C-alpha positions as CSV (number, residue, x, y, z in Angstrom):
1,M,-29.4,14.4,12.7
2,I,-31.2,11.2,12.2
3,D,-33.8,13.2,10.2
4,F,-31.6,13.4,7.1
5,V,-29.2,10.3,7.7
6,I,-31.8,7.7,7.4
7,P,-33.4,9.1,4.3
8,L,-30.0,9.4,2.7
9,I,-29.2,5.7,3.4
10,V,-32.6,4.6,2.1
11,L,-31.9,6.5,-1.1
12,A,-28.5,4.9,-1.4
13,V,-30.0,1.5,-1.0
14,L,-32.5,2.3,-3.5
15,A,-30.0,3.5,-6.1
16,C,-28.0,0.3,-5.5
17,L,-31.1,-1.7,-6.3
18,A,-31.8,0.3,-9.5
19,S,-28.3,0.0,-11.2
20,A,-25.4,-2.3,-10.5
21,R,-22.9,-0.1,-11.8
22,L,-24.1,3.0,-9.8
23,G,-24.5,0.6,-6.9
24,I,-20.6,-0.1,-6.8
25,R,-20.1,3.7,-6.8
26,V,-22.7,4.2,-4.1
27,S,-21.4,1.6,-1.9
28,L,-17.8,3.1,-2.0
29,V,-19.1,6.5,-1.2
30,V,-21.2,5.1,1.6
31,G,-18.2,3.3,2.9
32,F,-16.1,6.3,3.1
33,V,-18.6,8.9,4.4
34,M,-20.2,6.8,7.1
35,D,-16.9,6.7,9.2
36,P,-16.8,10.7,9.8
37,I,-20.7,10.7,10.2
38,R,-20.5,8.0,12.9
39,K,-17.9,10.2,14.7
40,V,-20.3,13.0,15.2
41,Y,-23.4,11.1,15.4
42,P,-24.9,10.8,19.0
43,E,-23.5,7.7,20.7
44,Q,-21.6,6.6,17.6
45,P,-23.8,3.7,17.0
46,V,-22.1,0.5,15.8
47,W,-24.8,-0.1,12.9
48,M,-23.6,2.7,10.8
49,S,-20.4,0.9,10.0
50,G,-22.7,-1.8,8.4
51,V,-24.6,0.5,6.0
52,V,-22.1,-0.4,3.3
53,A,-23.1,-4.1,3.6
54,A,-26.7,-3.3,3.0
55,C,-25.6,-1.3,-0.2
56,I,-23.5,-4.1,-1.6
57,A,-26.2,-6.5,-0.8
58,A,-28.8,-4.3,-2.6
59,T,-26.5,-4.1,-5.5
60,F,-26.1,-7.6,-5.9
61,L,-29.9,-8.3,-5.5
62,G,-30.8,-5.8,-8.0
63,A,-28.4,-7.3,-10.6
64,W,-29.5,-10.7,-9.8
65,L,-33.1,-10.0,-10.2
66,R,-32.4,-8.2,-13.6
67,D,-30.3,-11.4,-14.6
68,E,-27.2,-9.2,-14.7
69,A,-25.4,-11.2,-12.0
70,T,-25.3,-15.0,-12.6
71,P,-22.0,-15.6,-10.6
72,L,-22.3,-19.3,-9.9
73,R,-23.1,-20.1,-13.5
74,D,-20.3,-17.9,-14.7
75,L,-17.8,-19.3,-12.3
76,R,-18.6,-23.0,-13.4
77,E,-17.8,-22.0,-16.9
78,R,-14.5,-20.2,-16.1
79,Y,-13.3,-21.4,-12.5
80,R,-15.1,-24.5,-12.1
81,H,-12.8,-25.7,-9.3
82,L,-13.8,-22.8,-7.1
83,V,-17.5,-23.4,-6.9
84,F,-17.7,-26.5,-4.9
85,P,-15.4,-25.4,-2.0
86,L,-17.1,-22.2,-1.9
87,L,-20.6,-23.6,-1.5
88,V,-19.4,-26.1,1.1
89,C,-17.9,-23.5,3.1
90,L,-21.1,-21.2,2.9
91,V,-23.1,-24.2,4.1
92,W,-20.7,-24.8,7.1
93,V,-20.9,-21.0,7.8
94,V,-24.7,-21.3,8.0
95,V,-24.4,-24.2,10.4
96,E,-22.1,-22.4,12.7
97,L,-24.1,-19.2,12.6
98,A,-26.9,-21.3,14.2
99,R,-24.5,-22.7,16.8
100,G,-23.2,-19.2,17.6
101,Y,-26.8,-18.0,18.1
102,V,-27.6,-21.0,20.3
103,L,-24.4,-20.4,22.5
104,T,-24.8,-16.6,23.0
105,A,-28.7,-16.2,22.7
106,S,-27.7,-13.0,20.8
107,A,-29.2,-12.3,17.2
108,A,-26.8,-9.5,17.0
109,V,-23.7,-11.8,17.3
110,A,-25.2,-14.0,14.6
111,A,-25.7,-11.0,12.4
112,I,-22.1,-9.8,12.9
113,G,-20.9,-13.4,12.0
114,L,-23.1,-13.2,8.8
115,L,-21.7,-10.0,7.8
116,A,-18.2,-11.3,8.2
117,Y,-18.6,-14.2,6.0
118,A,-21.3,-13.1,3.6
119,V,-20.3,-9.4,2.7
120,P,-17.0,-10.5,0.9
121,V,-18.7,-13.1,-1.0
122,L,-21.5,-10.9,-2.1
123,A,-18.9,-8.1,-3.1
124,F,-16.9,-10.7,-4.9
125,F,-20.1,-11.8,-6.8
126,V,-20.7,-8.2,-7.8
127,G,-17.2,-7.5,-8.9
128,F,-17.1,-10.6,-10.9
129,S,-20.5,-10.0,-12.7
130,I,-20.4,-6.2,-13.1
131,L,-16.8,-5.3,-13.6
132,D,-16.9,-6.8,-17.1
133,R,-15.5,-3.9,-19.3
134,R,-11.8,-3.2,-19.9
135,G,-10.7,-0.4,-17.4
136,D,-13.3,-1.2,-14.8
137,L,-11.1,-2.5,-12.2
138,E,-8.6,0.3,-12.9
139,R,-11.3,2.8,-12.5
140,L,-12.4,1.3,-9.1
141,T,-8.8,1.4,-7.8
142,K,-8.4,5.1,-8.8
143,F,-11.6,6.1,-7.1
144,H,-10.4,4.4,-3.9
145,I,-6.9,5.9,-4.1
146,V,-8.3,9.4,-4.5
147,A,-11.1,9.0,-1.6
148,T,-8.5,7.5,0.6
149,A,-5.9,10.3,0.0
150,L,-8.7,12.8,0.9
151,M,-9.7,11.0,4.0
152,L,-6.1,10.7,5.3
153,G,-5.1,14.1,4.2
154,A,-7.3,15.3,7.1
155,A,-5.0,13.9,9.5
156,L,-2.4,16.7,8.5
157,V,-4.6,19.0,10.7
158,A,-5.4,16.4,13.5
159,G,-2.5,17.8,15.5
160,T,-4.0,21.2,16.1
161,S,-4.8,22.0,19.7
162,A,-8.5,22.7,18.9
163,Q,-10.7,19.7,19.4
164,N,-12.3,18.4,16.2
165,K,-14.9,15.6,16.5
166,W,-14.5,14.8,12.8
167,L,-10.8,13.9,13.4
168,E,-11.1,11.9,16.6
169,Q,-11.3,8.2,16.9
170,V,-14.6,6.4,17.6
171,G,-14.9,5.3,21.2
172,E,-12.0,5.7,23.6
173,G,-9.4,5.6,20.8
174,I,-6.1,4.0,20.6
175,H,-3.1,5.5,21.9
176,V,0.3,4.2,20.8
177,H,3.1,4.3,23.3
178,A,6.8,4.5,22.5
179,Y,9.9,5.6,24.1
180,G,7.9,6.2,27.3
181,R,5.4,8.6,25.8
182,T,2.3,8.5,23.9
183,V,2.6,9.0,20.1
184,A,0.0,11.1,18.6
185,A,-1.2,8.6,15.9
186,R,-3.7,10.0,13.5
187,G,-6.3,8.4,11.3
188,G,-7.9,11.6,9.5
189,L,-11.5,11.0,8.8
190,F,-11.4,7.2,9.2
191,R,-13.0,6.2,12.5
192,G,-10.0,4.3,13.8
193,L,-6.3,3.8,13.2
194,E,-6.8,0.1,11.9
195,M,-9.2,1.3,9.1
196,A,-6.8,4.2,8.2
197,G,-3.8,2.0,8.1
198,W,-5.5,-0.6,5.9
199,H,-7.0,1.8,3.4
200,A,-3.6,3.7,3.3
201,V,-1.6,0.6,2.3
202,A,-4.2,-0.5,-0.2
203,G,-4.1,2.9,-1.8
204,L,-0.4,3.1,-1.7
205,S,-0.1,-0.3,-3.1
206,M,-2.5,0.6,-6.0
207,V,-0.7,3.7,-6.7
208,V,2.5,1.8,-7.4
209,V,0.7,-0.6,-9.6
210,L,-1.2,2.0,-11.7
211,A,1.6,4.3,-11.9
212,L,3.8,1.7,-13.3
213,A,1.0,0.5,-15.6
214,A,0.1,4.1,-16.8
215,W,3.5,5.7,-16.8
216,R,3.2,6.8,-20.3
217,R,-0.2,8.5,-19.8
218,S,-1.3,11.6,-17.9
219,A,-2.8,9.3,-15.3
220,F,0.6,8.7,-14.1
221,W,1.1,12.3,-12.6
222,F,-2.5,12.3,-11.2
223,L,-1.8,9.1,-9.2
224,A,1.7,10.2,-8.2
225,A,0.0,13.4,-6.6
226,S,-1.8,11.0,-4.2
227,A,1.2,9.0,-3.0
228,P,2.6,11.5,-0.4
229,L,-0.9,11.7,1.3
230,L,-1.2,7.9,1.4
231,A,2.5,7.5,2.7
232,Y,1.9,10.1,5.3
233,G,-1.4,8.4,6.2
234,L,0.4,4.9,6.4
235,V,2.9,6.4,9.0
236,A,0.4,8.6,10.9
237,A,-1.8,5.7,11.7
238,A,1.3,4.0,13.5
239,R,0.2,0.6,12.8
240,R,3.4,-1.4,12.0
241,K,1.7,-4.4,10.5
242,Y,0.5,-2.3,7.5
243,V,4.2,-1.2,6.8
244,V,5.2,-4.8,6.9
245,Q,2.2,-5.6,4.6
246,F,3.6,-3.1,2.0
247,V,6.9,-4.9,1.9
248,V,5.1,-8.2,1.4
249,F,3.0,-6.7,-1.3
250,L,6.1,-5.4,-3.2
251,A,7.8,-8.9,-2.8
252,I,4.9,-10.8,-4.1
253,W,4.4,-8.4,-6.9
254,G,8.0,-8.7,-8.0
255,A,7.8,-12.5,-8.0
256,L,4.6,-12.5,-10.1
257,G,5.8,-9.8,-12.5
258,W,9.1,-11.9,-13.1
259,L,7.0,-15.0,-13.5
260,F,4.4,-13.8,-15.9
261,R,6.0,-10.8,-17.7
262,R,9.7,-10.6,-16.9
263,S,8.7,-7.0,-16.8
264,R,10.7,-3.8,-16.5
265,Q,10.0,-3.3,-12.8
266,A,13.5,-3.6,-11.6
267,G,14.2,0.1,-11.9
268,A,11.4,0.8,-9.7
269,W,12.1,-1.7,-7.2
270,A,15.3,0.0,-6.0
271,A,13.7,3.5,-5.3
272,L,10.7,1.9,-3.7
273,L,12.8,-0.2,-1.2
274,V,14.8,2.9,-0.2
275,L,11.6,4.5,0.5
276,I,10.5,1.5,2.6
277,V,13.7,1.2,4.5
278,A,13.3,4.7,5.6
279,V,9.6,4.2,6.7
280,L,10.6,1.2,8.5
281,V,13.5,3.0,10.4
282,A,11.2,5.6,11.3
283,T,8.2,3.4,12.5
284,L,9.6,0.0,13.5
285,Q,10.3,1.0,17.1
286,V,6.7,2.0,17.8
287,G,5.4,-0.1,20.7
288,V,2.2,-1.8,21.5
289,A,-1.1,0.0,20.3
290,R,-4.1,-0.8,22.6
291,A,-7.2,0.9,23.9
292,D,-7.1,2.9,27.2
293,R,-10.0,0.8,28.4
294,E,-8.1,-2.4,28.4
295,S,-6.8,-3.6,31.8
296,E,-3.3,-4.7,32.5
297,S,-4.1,-8.4,32.3
298,A,-1.7,-11.2,31.5
299,G,-3.1,-11.3,27.9
300,V,-2.3,-7.7,27.2
301,R,1.2,-8.0,28.7
302,R,1.8,-11.1,26.6
303,L,0.7,-9.0,23.4
304,E,3.1,-6.2,24.4
305,R,6.1,-8.7,24.5
306,L,5.0,-10.2,21.0
307,N,4.8,-6.8,19.5
308,T,8.4,-6.3,19.9
309,D,9.0,-8.9,17.5
310,T,6.9,-9.3,14.5
311,A,8.3,-12.7,13.3
312,G,7.4,-13.9,16.9
313,R,3.9,-12.5,16.7
314,F,3.3,-14.1,13.5
315,Q,4.7,-17.4,14.7
316,Y,2.6,-17.2,17.8
317,F,-0.7,-16.3,16.3
318,A,-0.4,-18.4,13.1
319,F,0.7,-21.5,14.8
320,T,1.6,-21.8,18.4
321,A,-1.8,-20.3,19.6
322,L,-3.9,-22.6,17.5
323,G,-3.5,-25.4,20.4
324,A,-4.9,-23.2,23.0
325,V,-7.8,-22.1,20.8
326,Y,-8.7,-25.7,20.2
327,E,-8.9,-26.3,24.0
328,R,-11.0,-23.4,24.6
329,N,-13.4,-23.8,21.8
330,G,-13.5,-27.5,21.0
331,F,-13.6,-29.4,17.9
332,L,-16.8,-27.7,16.5
333,G,-15.9,-24.1,17.6
334,S,-18.1,-21.7,19.3
335,G,-20.0,-20.5,16.4
336,A,-19.6,-18.0,13.5
337,G,-19.7,-14.4,15.0
338,T,-18.5,-15.2,18.4
339,G,-14.9,-14.0,17.7
340,S,-15.7,-11.4,15.1
341,Q,-15.0,-7.7,15.5
342,G,-18.0,-5.9,17.0
343,A,-19.2,-9.0,19.0
344,Q,-17.8,-7.8,22.2
345,Y,-20.7,-5.1,22.3
346,F,-23.1,-7.9,22.5
347,G,-21.8,-10.4,25.1
348,A,-19.2,-12.2,23.1
349,G,-15.8,-11.2,21.4
350,T,-12.3,-12.8,21.4
351,R,-11.6,-11.9,25.0
352,R,-14.9,-13.0,26.6
353,L,-15.7,-16.3,24.8
354,T,-13.2,-17.4,22.2
355,G,-10.1,-16.3,24.1
356,F,-7.0,-13.9,23.6
357,Q,-5.3,-16.6,21.4
358,A,-8.1,-16.1,18.8
359,E,-6.4,-12.7,18.1
360,G,-5.0,-14.1,14.7
361,G,-7.2,-14.8,11.9
362,F,-6.4,-18.5,11.6
363,G,-7.3,-18.7,15.4
364,K,-10.5,-16.8,14.7
365,V,-11.6,-19.3,12.0
366,L,-10.7,-22.2,14.3
367,A,-12.5,-20.6,17.4
368,E,-15.6,-19.8,15.3
369,L,-15.9,-22.5,12.7
370,G,-13.9,-25.4,14.6
371,V,-11.5,-27.7,12.9
372,P,-13.9,-28.6,10.0
373,G,-14.2,-25.0,9.2
374,L,-10.4,-24.3,9.3
375,V,-9.9,-27.3,6.9
376,L,-12.6,-26.2,4.6
377,M,-11.4,-22.5,4.5
378,A,-7.9,-23.9,3.7
379,W,-9.3,-25.9,0.9
380,L,-11.1,-22.7,-0.5
381,A,-7.8,-20.6,-0.2
382,F,-6.0,-23.1,-2.1
383,A,-8.7,-23.1,-4.9
384,A,-8.7,-19.2,-4.8
385,V,-5.0,-19.1,-5.4
386,R,-5.3,-21.5,-8.3
387,C,-7.9,-19.1,-9.8
388,V,-5.7,-16.1,-9.1
389,L,-2.8,-17.6,-11.0
390,S,-5.3,-18.5,-13.9
391,A,-6.6,-15.0,-14.0
392,I,-3.0,-13.6,-14.3
393,A,-2.1,-16.0,-17.1
394,G,-5.5,-15.5,-18.9
395,T,-5.1,-11.6,-18.7
396,H,-1.4,-12.0,-20.0
397,A,-2.8,-14.0,-22.9
398,L,-5.4,-11.4,-23.6
399,D,-3.7,-8.1,-23.2
400,E,-0.1,-7.9,-22.0
401,E,-0.5,-4.2,-21.0
402,M,-3.0,-5.4,-18.2
403,T,-0.7,-7.7,-16.6
404,D,1.0,-5.3,-14.4
405,V,-2.6,-4.7,-12.9
406,A,-3.4,-8.2,-12.7
407,T,-0.3,-9.1,-10.8
408,G,-0.4,-5.9,-8.6
409,V,-4.1,-6.6,-7.5
410,S,-3.2,-10.3,-6.9
411,A,-0.2,-9.3,-4.8
412,F,-2.2,-6.9,-2.7
413,L,-4.8,-9.6,-2.1
414,L,-2.3,-12.2,-1.0
415,S,-0.4,-9.8,1.2
416,N,-3.5,-9.4,3.3
417,V,-3.0,-13.0,4.4
418,A,0.0,-12.0,6.4
419,V,-2.0,-9.3,8.3
420,F,-5.0,-11.6,8.8
421,A,-2.6,-14.4,10.2
422,I,-1.6,-11.9,13.1
423,A,-4.7,-9.8,13.7
424,H,-8.1,-10.3,12.3
425,Q,-9.7,-7.0,13.6
426,V,-9.8,-5.0,10.4
427,F,-11.3,-7.9,8.4
428,G,-14.3,-7.6,10.5
429,D,-15.1,-4.0,9.0
430,P,-17.8,-4.4,6.3
431,F,-16.1,-1.7,4.1
432,V,-12.8,-3.4,4.2
433,L,-14.5,-6.8,3.2
434,T,-16.4,-5.1,0.4
435,M,-13.0,-3.7,-1.1
436,L,-11.4,-6.9,-0.9
437,G,-14.4,-8.7,-2.4
438,L,-14.7,-6.2,-5.3
439,F,-10.8,-6.5,-6.0
440,A,-11.0,-10.2,-6.0
441,G,-14.1,-10.3,-8.4
442,G,-12.6,-7.7,-10.7
443,L,-9.4,-9.6,-10.8
444,L,-11.0,-12.9,-11.9
445,R,-12.9,-11.3,-14.4
446,L,-10.1,-9.6,-16.1
447,P,-9.2,-12.4,-18.6
448,T,-12.8,-12.0,-20.2
449,T,-13.4,-8.3,-19.9
450,R,-14.7,-6.6,-23.1
451,S,-14.0,-3.3,-24.6
452,E,-16.5,-0.5,-24.2
453,D,-18.2,-0.8,-27.6
454,D,-18.4,-4.7,-27.3
455,S,-21.9,-6.0,-26.7
456,A,-21.0,-9.5,-25.3
457,T,-18.4,-11.0,-23.2
458,P,-16.0,-13.1,-25.2
459,P,-16.4,-16.6,-24.2
460,V,-13.5,-18.6,-22.8
461,G,-12.9,-21.9,-24.7
462,D,-12.1,-25.2,-23.3
463,A,-8.5,-25.0,-24.8
464,A,-7.9,-21.5,-23.3
465,R,-9.1,-22.7,-19.9
466,D,-6.9,-25.6,-20.2
467,D,-4.0,-23.5,-20.9
468,V,-4.8,-21.0,-17.9
469,G,-5.2,-24.0,-15.5
470,S,-2.0,-25.6,-16.5
471,V,-0.2,-22.4,-15.0
472,A,-1.9,-23.0,-11.7
């Protein structure tokens, strides 16, 4: 099988180098197809999940060499308060990458740490620089919706008695236990339930956004046709946190829509909330999901108790556990990569080095980057929120019809914070990080997008920036 997989990967990387717009599409295709390929590949190698990172890096490199991507210069012109905290955070990550390598003596752990922090930044740069035409962000989300629906649709046949490697999970898999029995959770063609759940909630959120934004166009029916598969995939993955994320997304989107548009969304909320309540009733009682290979340690039992109360889990991992993380990893942390998903295969990982309490995203940042890193990331997050609000305000001033898209993408990005706070595992997946980076870059670019026949991006004047900044 390696005789045709490796040449295809090389061709994909070369295509990304040749054209940035083609590179974005190739990166998405690679991100989707590598999961099922990894399932049937001998020994299911971990590196295959990182191929999408090579594609997005090649896309950025090619665009930068052709002077199509000048993200730092453009950010200074439009979102100047984001550049300095971003650069400071990147410098600190490099320092912690070196510390992680010294502590573990593993280049693989350092490489995993580099992927975890560099991939979303590179994808953000690509999205911000390349998605500069009106409708680019909408086309990106439509592609993701359709591909995710097809991947999840395979879960409909996952319950057949015949064994099918394309539908199995990578490794020993995750088995969800509820009511004293094992629930047949399904991830379709995705390699695991975490990835299936995240892409399902991402696709379903964007279906709601684009369906409302395009309700007068034929695209509404096209998008609506994907919704049942996405909703089924969200429930079939049996990952309760993504159902909660969907509720959080709706709440944030409603607040942003009222703030910036006072829009006509109220009628849609009632029907959507009825659907969500039904989904919650059907899935909320699902118990802990864990791998069969895990032992019945005190840490696992504690996780089981926390899973019975979502609010308690959030409080524990977002706040209470930070003290234990600090005691175990110290003021400067254990180094970037030591607590990232996948590092456990190379002598590190949350259980072996950084501790069970670093299960939450805030704890992971504290464990890897220390107190300075956590403070710097909080500073960067505050600057990013200011930029998001500025982008929505700028989009509203440019074209009111795009406001729903801007607020919807913003709400989805912000809803990921709730999931990250209680479990960071899915945010170690390079494809998930790529999608988040592209969404964020495309969102911040919205206020200055150009129509298809324009030859240049309209500049943002100082007065316009001041008006936008005042909203944030």
